[in-house]
N, C-alpha and C positions, 0 to 999 in steps of 0.2 A: 758214376755219379759225381765223383770228386771234380771231374773236368767241368761240370756245370756250375760249380760254386764260384763266386766272385772273389772269395778270400779263403784262406786255409780254414778247415773245420776247427771248432773249439776243442774237439775231442774225438777219438776213434774208439770203438768197442771191438774187442776180439773175443768172440764167444767160443766155448768148448775147445780150447787149446789143449792138445794131448801130447805133443812131442816137440822136440827141437826142430825136427824137419818141417813141421807145420809152421813154426815161427819163422824159419828161413823162407819158406814158400810165401808167407804173408809179406815179409819184408821185401822180397824180390819183386812181387807184384805191386806193392805199394810204391816202390822206387820208380818202376816203369810208369805207373799211373801219375805220380806227382810230376814227373818230368814233362808230361803232356798237358799239365794244368797251367793256365795263364798266370795264376797267382804264385806259382812256384818260382818265378823269375824275380820276385821282389827281393830287395836287399835286406839283409838282416833277418831272414826268416828263421823263426825259432822252431825247435822240434814240436811236433804235434803231440799233445798228451794222449796216452793210451791207457785204457782200462781193459784188462784181460779177465776172462772168466774161466775158472777151473771147475768143471762140472762132472768129472768122472774120476774113478780111482786111478786109472792110467794117467790122467792129467796130473793128479796129485803126485804120483810117483815120479813123473818126469818134469815136475814144475821147475826145479832148480836148473836143469839143463835148458829148458825152454826159455827161462828168464835170462840166462846167460846170453843166449842169442839175441834177445830183445834189447839188452843193455848195450850191445856193441854196434850201435848205429846212431847217426845224427838226425835221422828222419823223425824218430818218435822219442818221447820221454815217457817211459813206463811208470805211470803214476800210482796205480793200485791194482789189486786183484780182488775179484768177487768169487766167493766159493758158493756153489749151489749144486743142485741135483735135479 
């Protein structure tokens, strides 16, 4: 769906993140997707804001490791987390 946009999205939502492996998988796929978008070639592209959702006890236990993965990229800017169930 990102390929159909004329410009970068104002925000991305990452629901039910439970592990650093899921964060890595998300970033790998996001990078592949963004490379295929016309808007990704614009100069001075800023990272896309990301809101992640912790919705399980496992996600809460692994939160620190997951967020370490998410902070080590120029693709996104991890802005906040939502806790729910």
